[in-house]
N, C-alpha and C positions, 0 to 999 in steps of 0.2 A: 504494500500500500504506500503510495507516494506521500511524502511529508508536505504539509501545507506551506505555502510561501510565507516568508517572514515579512514584516512591515517594509523593510527596505526593498525587498523584491517586488511586493505589491505596488509600492510607490513608483518604482521604475517603470513597471508595466503600464499602470494607469496613466502616468504622466505622458507617455509616448503613444498611448492608444488614441486612434482617431476619435475626435470629440463626440460626434453624433453616436457612434457605436458605443463609446464609453458611457454616455448618458443612459442608453437603453439597457446596457448590462447592469449598471448600478441600480436602475429602477427595479430590477428583478432580484437584487441581492441585498437584503437588510444588513448583512454583515459588512459588506463593502460601503454601504451608505454611511457608516460610522466614521470612516476615514476619508471618504471621497472629498469632502469640503476642505480638507487640510492639504490636498495635493494640487499643485498648479494645474490650471485648466487652460489649454491652448487651442485657439481657433485659427485656421488658415485664412478664412475670410468671414466677415459678418456684414450683411447688407440689409438695410431697411429702405425699400424703394418708395417712389412717390405714390404708389398704389397701396402702400402699407403691407407689402409682401415681405417675408423674411427669407434670407438665404444664409444658412449656416453650413459652411464648407460646401458639400455637394447636395445638401438637403434644401429644397425650396418649399416654403409654406405659404400658401395663398389663402388669405382670410376673406371670406365673403359673409353675407348676412345670415345665411342658413347653413353653411357648411365650410369645412376647412379641407383643402386639398394638399397632400404631401407628395412631392416629386423627388425621386432620388434614383440615380443609376438606371434611368429609363423606365422605372416603375412608378405607378401612380396609385395613391390611396386617398379615399375620401371619407370624411366623418361628419355626420350631422351635428349641429350645435344649436344651443338655445341662448347663447350669449351675444352681446353686442360685439361689433368688430373690435372696438377698443379693448374690451375685456378678454377677447380671444387672443389678441396680440400679447397682452399682459401675461396671460396664462402660459402661452408658448414660451415667452422669454423667461418667465420664472422657472419653467420646467427645465430649461437647458442651462441657464447661467445664474439662477438665484442662489443666494447663500454663500457666494464665494467672495472673499475680500478683494482679490485681484483676478481678473480674467485677461489672459494675454491674447491679443488679436493681431495677426500679421497685417491684415488689410481691412479697414472699416470704411464702408460707404454708407452715408446716411443722407437720404433724400426725403425723409418723412416731413410732411407738411404740418402735422399736428404737434401738440405739446409732448413733453417727456414724462408726464405724470404716470405713465404705464410702466416705467422702469423701476426696479427694486431700489428702495432707499439704501444709500451707502454703496451702490454698485460702482466699481472702478475698473476701467478698461485700460490696460497698458498696451499701447498701439504702436506699430511700426510705420504704417501708412494710413493716412486719414483723408477722406474726401467728404466734407460736410460743411454745413452752416455752423461755424464754430460756436456762436452764441447759444445755439440750441443744445449742443452736446457737451460743452466745456466742463460742466459739473461732473460728468461721468468719465472724463479723461484723466488718468493718473498723471500728475505733474512730472513724474520720473519717466514718462514714456520716451523711449529712444527714437523719436520721430525721424524717419528718413525722408518722408515726403508728406507735405500738407497741402491740400487743395481746398481753397475756401474763397469767400468774397470779402470785399471791404465795405460791406453793408453797414457796419457799425464803427463809429469813430474810435472806440476803445480797443479795436482789434490789435493795434501795434503795441499796446502795453502788455499784451498777454505773453507770458513766458513760453507757452506752447508754440506760439507763432514765432517768437524771437529765436528759438533754439532749434527749430526744425532744420534738418540738413538742407532740404530743398523746399522752397515755398513757391507754390503756384497760386498767384492771386488773381482771381477773376474780377475785373473792375466793373462796378455797377455804374450806370449812367449818372452823370452830373455830380460825381464825387471826385475830389482831388486828393491824390497821394502827395503829401507835402514833404519838404526836405526833413522836417522834424520827425515825420513818420518813418521815413527811410533810414534815418540815422539810428533808430532804435533796433534795426534788424541786424542780427549777427549770423545770418544763414550763409551757407557756402554758396548757394545759388538761389536767386530770386527771379522768378519770371512773372511779368505783368501781362495778363491777357487782356488787351485793351478792346473796349467797345466804344461806340459813338459817344462823343461828348464827355468821356472820362478823361482825366488829366493826370500827368505824372511830372513832378518837378525834378526832372533828371539834370537839366543844365545847372540850376542852382546847386544841386548836390555835387556836381563836378567842380564847380567854382569853389565850393566849400573845401573840397579835398585839395585843390590847388593852393588855396590860401593857408590851410593848416598843414600842408605837406604830409597828409595822412595817406598811407598806402591803402589801395582798394583790396580788401580781403574777400569781397563778395562779387560774384559774377551776376550782373544785372542783365536781364533779357526782356525786351518789350516785343511781344508778338501781336500782330494784327494783320488783317487781310485788306486794310484800307491803304491803297497806294498813295492817296492824297496826304494821309498822315505821315507816311514815310518821307515823302518829298518835303513836307513842311519841317519835319525834324532835321533832315539833312541841311536845309537852309538855315535853320536856327543854330545848328552846331557850327556850320561854316562861319556864320556871322559872329558867334560868340568865341570860337576857338580857331579861327583861320590861321593864326600865327603858329599853331601847333601842328597843322596838317602835315602829313608825311607820306612817303611812298609805302609800298608793301614789303619792305625789306624784312626778311625772316618768315614770310608767309609762303606756304607751298603754292607754286605757280599753277598747278593743276586745280587746286582748290579755288584759287582766284578766278580761273577761266570758267569753271563749270558751276560754281556757286554764286558768282556775281558779287564777290566781296569788294566793298569800296572803303578805303581808309578815311577815317574822320579825323581823329586826333591821337597823338601819342605823346605822353608826358615823360614816361620812362619805359624801360623794357618790360616792366610788369604792369603798366597801366595804358592799355590801348582800347580804343573804341572802334568797332567795325560795324558796317551795315550789310546784312545779307539780303539781297533782293530776290 
């Protein structure tokens, strides 16, 4: 008769067991339920979409008024319910992640339009990659999250004061209409890469930022990218840069010629070997 696993052995197995499979095994084993909450719980991805459907790893849960549909690995299961959609979502989330002090999530996508009152009190998600309206979910993001990528909007003026925003390795900021990203906002960012995804009428004070670095002689430690499909905006920015920094304009020395030819790179300014601005058309 084989000996039962010791606690370290169980801990190792449960921690590395696929999350959905682990939840269903634990639900059928009262003995394992006693230690389950003490063992780290890891999700590859966790998504709440705009239709309030949940995706946990490979499991998709679609919540409707009269039933819930579960889809996983090509199989579909349906269950009749008598709860509201809000209560159904809450029950599903409680079943999978409730009672854990920290749940580790590699990729969290949050597109939910409603409030967060369906989430368990005290829930903390330690996230690697986050795509969400940050003001909605910030209370549930662990401040120690090793964020590699954050995708969010600048809908709220307090965004740039948030530690999660400031310390993400890569920040992709989707700019909302009629809001300006000021020099003071940008100076608060310590990210390795910041990409501004620009839409009509949004504004970024990049030229004042460059002037600030020239005056203070501070080295750029962040790569700033402004992406847009508006050619008029690109032309306008080129003119503004040439007018403001024409004296610094340089050739493409040190840039691969093939890259210049096929990518349409145009030099704008060069202050030092480590501080250059290019435009890719």
